[in-house]
C-alpha positions as protocol buffer text, in pm:
chain_id: "A"
residue {
  index: 1
  type: MET
  ca { x: 14 y: -5 z: 1 }
}
residue {
  index: 2
  type: SER
  ca { x: 150 y: 354 z: -86 }
}
residue {
  index: 3
  type: ASP
  ca { x: 152 y: 640 z: 135 }
}
residue {
  index: 4
  type: ARG
  ca { x: -114 y: 809 z: -58 }
}
residue {
  index: 5
  type: GLU
  ca { x: -355 y: 506 z: -24 }
}
residue {
  index: 6
  type: THR
  ca { x: -260 y: 505 z: 357 }
}
residue {
  index: 7
  type: ASN
  ca { x: -344 y: 882 z: 398 }
}
residue {
  index: 8
  type: THR
  ca { x: -669 y: 871 z: 192 }
}
residue {
  index: 9
  type: SER
  ca { x: -791 y: 574 z: 385 }
}
residue {
  index: 10
  type: ALA
  ca { x: -698 y: 766 z: 720 }
}
residue {
  index: 11
  type: ALA
  ca { x: -887 y: 1079 z: 597 }
}
residue {
  index: 12
  type: GLN
  ca { x: -1196 y: 866 z: 497 }
}
residue {
  index: 13
  type: ALA
  ca { x: -1207 y: 692 z: 844 }
}
residue {
  index: 14
  type: ASP
  ca { x: -1160 y: 999 z: 1051 }
}
residue {
  index: 15
  type: PRO
  ca { x: -1356 y: 1304 z: 882 }
}
residue {
  index: 16
  type: MET
  ca { x: -1297 y: 1516 z: 1189 }
}
residue {
  index: 17
  type: PRO
  ca { x: -1008 y: 1733 z: 1053 }
}
residue {
  index: 18
  type: GLU
  ca { x: -1206 y: 1828 z: 754 }
}
residue {
  index: 19
  type: ARG
  ca { x: -1519 y: 1898 z: 959 }
}
residue {
  index: 20
  type: ILE
  ca { x: -1348 y: 2134 z: 1227 }
}
residue {
  index: 21
  type: PRO
  ca { x: -1290 y: 2423 z: 976 }
}
residue {
  index: 22
  type: GLU
  ca { x: -1658 y: 2358 z: 846 }
}
residue {
  index: 23
  type: LEU
  ca { x: -1802 y: 2368 z: 1203 }
}
residue {
  index: 24
  type: THR
  ca { x: -1581 y: 2653 z: 1298 }
}
residue {
  index: 25
  type: ALA
  ca { x: -1722 y: 2860 z: 1013 }
}
residue {
  index: 26
  type: ARG
  ca { x: -2086 y: 2783 z: 1100 }
}
residue {
  index: 27
  type: ALA
  ca { x: -2034 y: 2852 z: 1461 }
}
residue {
  index: 28
  type: GLU
  ca { x: -1889 y: 3176 z: 1379 }
}
residue {
  index: 29
  type: THR
  ca { x: -2171 y: 3267 z: 1122 }
}
residue {
  index: 30
  type: ALA
  ca { x: -2410 y: 3189 z: 1393 }
}
residue {
  index: 31
  type: GLY
  ca { x: -2245 y: 3429 z: 1642 }
}
residue {
  index: 32
  type: TYR
  ca { x: -2024 y: 3165 z: 1843 }
}
residue {
  index: 33
  type: VAL
  ca { x: -1686 y: 3052 z: 1888 }
}
residue {
  index: 34
  type: LEU
  ca { x: -1607 y: 2692 z: 1866 }
}
residue {
  index: 35
  type: LEU
  ca { x: -1306 y: 2567 z: 2098 }
}
residue {
  index: 36
  type: ARG
  ca { x: -1187 y: 2235 z: 2181 }
}
residue {
  index: 37
  type: SER
  ca { x: -1029 y: 2175 z: 2545 }
}
residue {
  index: 38
  type: VAL
  ca { x: -830 y: 1884 z: 2629 }
}
residue {
  index: 39
  type: ARG
  ca { x: -809 y: 1924 z: 3011 }
}
residue {
  index: 40
  type: PRO
  ca { x: -923 y: 1771 z: 3244 }
}
residue {
  index: 41
  type: GLN
  ca { x: -1089 y: 1582 z: 2968 }
}
residue {
  index: 42
  type: PRO
  ca { x: -1151 y: 1635 z: 2605 }
}
residue {
  index: 43
  type: GLU
  ca { x: -1457 y: 1838 z: 2516 }
}
residue {
  index: 44
  type: TRP
  ca { x: -1589 y: 2069 z: 2236 }
}
residue {
  index: 45
  type: LYS
  ca { x: -1732 y: 2423 z: 2349 }
}
residue {
  index: 46
  type: LEU
  ca { x: -1952 y: 2678 z: 2197 }
}
residue {
  index: 47
  type: LEU
  ca { x: -1890 y: 3029 z: 2348 }
}
residue {
  index: 48
  type: ASP
  ca { x: -2111 y: 3330 z: 2280 }
}
residue {
  index: 49
  type: ARG
  ca { x: -1860 y: 3554 z: 2044 }
}
residue {
  index: 50
  type: GLU
  ca { x: -1944 y: 3880 z: 2221 }
}
residue {
  index: 51
  type: SER
  ca { x: -1972 y: 3772 z: 2599 }
}
residue {
  index: 52
  type: GLY
  ca { x: -1744 y: 3472 z: 2574 }
}
residue {
  index: 53
  type: GLU
  ca { x: -1998 y: 3271 z: 2804 }
}
residue {
  index: 54
  type: GLU
  ca { x: -2027 y: 2890 z: 2728 }
}
residue {
  index: 55
  type: VAL
  ca { x: -2333 y: 2828 z: 2551 }
}
residue {
  index: 56
  type: PHE
  ca { x: -2283 y: 2441 z: 2490 }
}
residue {
  index: 57
  type: CYS
  ca { x: -2028 y: 2196 z: 2576 }
}
residue {
  index: 58
  type: THR
  ca { x: -1995 y: 1829 z: 2466 }
}
residue {
  index: 59
  type: ALA
  ca { x: -1733 y: 1554 z: 2416 }
}
residue {
  index: 60
  type: GLU
  ca { x: -1868 y: 1478 z: 2069 }
}
residue {
  index: 61
  type: LEU
  ca { x: -1812 y: 1692 z: 1764 }
}
residue {
  index: 62
  type: ASN
  ca { x: -2133 y: 1534 z: 1623 }
}
residue {
  index: 63
  type: ALA
  ca { x: -2330 y: 1693 z: 1918 }
}
residue {
  index: 64
  type: ILE
  ca { x: -2189 y: 2030 z: 1816 }
}
residue {
  index: 65
  type: GLU
  ca { x: -2304 y: 1989 z: 1446 }
}
residue {
  index: 66
  type: GLN
  ca { x: -2663 y: 1884 z: 1582 }
}
residue {
  index: 67
  type: TRP
  ca { x: -2675 y: 2175 z: 1795 }
}
residue {
  index: 68
  type: LEU
  ca { x: -2592 y: 2398 z: 1527 }
}
residue {
  index: 69
  type: ASP
  ca { x: -2868 y: 2248 z: 1302 }
}
residue {
  index: 70
  type: SER
  ca { x: -3113 y: 2304 z: 1571 }
}
């Protein structure tokens, strides 16, 4: 298997790197900031862009997407 095939397979298996910029842009358009913290445990946070207050927090990127869809 070539490096290109390996990289393509890995990218298809884990779409998160491609989704992060998309969801970050969607959050910004909606007036939020998307952040990822790693301590004390990995989690994604949506903050109000103006106040900086936490609006939504989850361990799953899919939940951020669902929240933005609602």
